[in-house]
C-alpha positions as CSV (number, residue, x, y, z in Angstrom):
1,X,0.0,0.0,0.0
2,X,1.5,3.3,-1.0
3,X,-0.1,6.6,0.0
4,X,0.5,9.7,-2.0
5,X,2.1,12.6,-0.2
6,X,-1.2,14.5,-0.3
7,X,-3.2,11.7,1.4
8,X,-3.3,11.7,5.2
9,X,-2.8,8.3,6.9
10,X,-6.0,6.3,7.1
11,X,-6.4,7.0,10.9
12,X,-5.5,10.7,10.8
13,X,-8.3,13.0,12.0
14,X,-9.2,15.6,9.5
15,X,-11.2,18.8,9.5
16,X,-14.2,17.0,8.1
17,X,-14.4,15.1,11.4
18,X,-14.8,18.3,13.3
19,X,-17.4,19.5,10.9
20,X,-19.4,16.3,11.5
21,X,-19.1,16.9,15.2
22,X,-20.4,20.5,14.9
23,X,-23.3,19.3,12.8
24,X,-24.2,16.7,15.5
25,X,-24.1,19.4,18.2
26,X,-26.2,21.7,16.1
27,X,-28.8,18.9,15.6
28,X,-28.9,18.3,19.4
29,X,-27.1,15.0,19.1
30,X,-24.9,15.8,22.1
31,X,-24.0,12.3,23.2
32,X,-23.1,11.2,19.6
33,X,-21.0,14.3,19.2
34,X,-19.2,13.7,22.6
35,X,-18.5,10.1,21.6
36,X,-17.0,11.2,18.3
37,X,-14.9,13.8,20.1
38,X,-13.6,11.2,22.5
39,X,-12.4,9.1,19.6
40,X,-10.8,12.0,17.9
41,X,-9.2,13.2,21.1
42,X,-7.7,9.8,21.7
43,X,-6.2,10.0,18.2
44,X,-4.5,13.2,19.2
45,X,-6.8,15.8,17.6
46,X,-6.1,19.0,19.5
47,X,-9.3,20.7,18.3
48,X,-11.3,17.7,19.5
49,X,-9.6,17.8,22.9
50,X,-10.5,21.5,23.2
51,X,-14.1,21.0,22.1
52,X,-14.6,18.0,24.3
53,X,-13.2,20.0,27.2
54,X,-16.0,22.6,26.6
55,X,-18.6,19.8,26.7
56,X,-17.2,18.5,30.0
57,X,-17.2,22.0,31.4
58,X,-20.8,22.5,30.6
59,X,-22.0,18.9,31.0
60,X,-23.2,18.7,27.4
61,X,-23.4,15.1,26.1
62,X,-21.2,14.0,29.0
63,X,-21.4,14.3,32.8
64,X,-20.1,17.6,33.9
65,X,-16.6,17.2,35.1
66,X,-14.4,20.3,35.6
67,X,-11.3,18.2,36.4
68,X,-11.6,16.4,33.1
69,X,-12.3,19.7,31.3
70,X,-9.1,21.1,32.8
71,X,-7.1,18.0,31.8
72,X,-8.3,18.3,28.2
73,X,-7.8,22.0,28.0
74,X,-4.3,21.6,29.3
75,X,-3.6,18.9,26.7
76,X,-5.0,21.1,23.9
77,X,-3.1,24.1,25.3
78,X,0.2,22.2,25.2
79,X,-0.7,21.3,21.6
80,X,-0.9,25.0,20.7
81,X,-4.6,25.8,20.9
82,X,-5.0,29.5,21.8
83,X,-8.6,29.0,22.9
84,X,-7.5,26.1,25.2
85,X,-4.6,28.2,26.5
86,X,-7.1,30.9,27.5
87,X,-9.5,28.5,29.0
88,X,-6.9,26.8,31.2
89,X,-5.5,30.2,32.1
90,X,-8.9,31.2,33.5
91,X,-9.3,27.9,35.3
92,X,-5.9,28.4,36.8
93,X,-6.6,32.0,37.9
94,X,-10.0,31.0,39.4
95,X,-9.2,27.6,40.8
96,X,-11.9,26.0,38.7
97,X,-11.2,22.3,38.0
98,X,-7.5,22.8,39.0
99,X,-5.6,24.2,42.0
100,X,-5.6,28.0,41.9
101,X,-2.3,29.1,40.5
102,X,-1.9,32.7,39.4
103,X,1.6,32.2,37.9
104,X,0.4,29.4,35.7
105,X,-2.7,31.3,34.7
106,X,-0.5,34.3,33.6
107,X,1.8,32.0,31.8
108,X,-1.1,30.5,29.8
109,X,-2.5,34.0,29.1
110,X,0.8,35.0,27.7
111,X,0.9,32.0,25.4
112,X,-2.7,32.7,24.2
113,X,-2.0,36.4,23.8
114,X,1.1,35.6,21.7
115,X,-1.3,34.0,19.3
116,X,-3.5,37.2,19.3
117,X,-6.3,35.7,21.4
118,X,-8.3,38.9,22.2
119,X,-9.7,37.8,25.5
120,X,-6.3,36.7,26.7
121,X,-4.8,40.0,25.8
122,X,-7.6,41.9,27.6
123,X,-7.3,39.9,30.8
124,X,-3.5,40.0,30.7
125,X,-3.6,43.8,30.4
126,X,-6.2,44.0,33.3
127,X,-4.0,41.9,35.5
128,X,-0.9,44.0,34.9
129,X,-2.5,47.4,35.5
């Protein structure tokens, strides 16, 4: 079996997977969307980890679990997601789902702000005034 250089490996998540998840969410099929996100997150999809974290934070399609949300946000943040970096920053600053840690929160805000995340920039400015 030879794959062309333009073909992703058969198990690689693609953007279409996330579109499918968003359609499921829009249709109110929250449990199906969450199950799909769990699979994608286990395959290493950073966007899926961040989206799944939001579902755990709100209890949509899964049982509300702030600790799991924080874990997934941290994984997505480490993977470079500015939205996840902002989310774990807020959780760190407020002690929601994680131990309150202002230094870690500011570090995550700086990473998100470096990617031009507007809310991260705003909060970072407010904290340093």
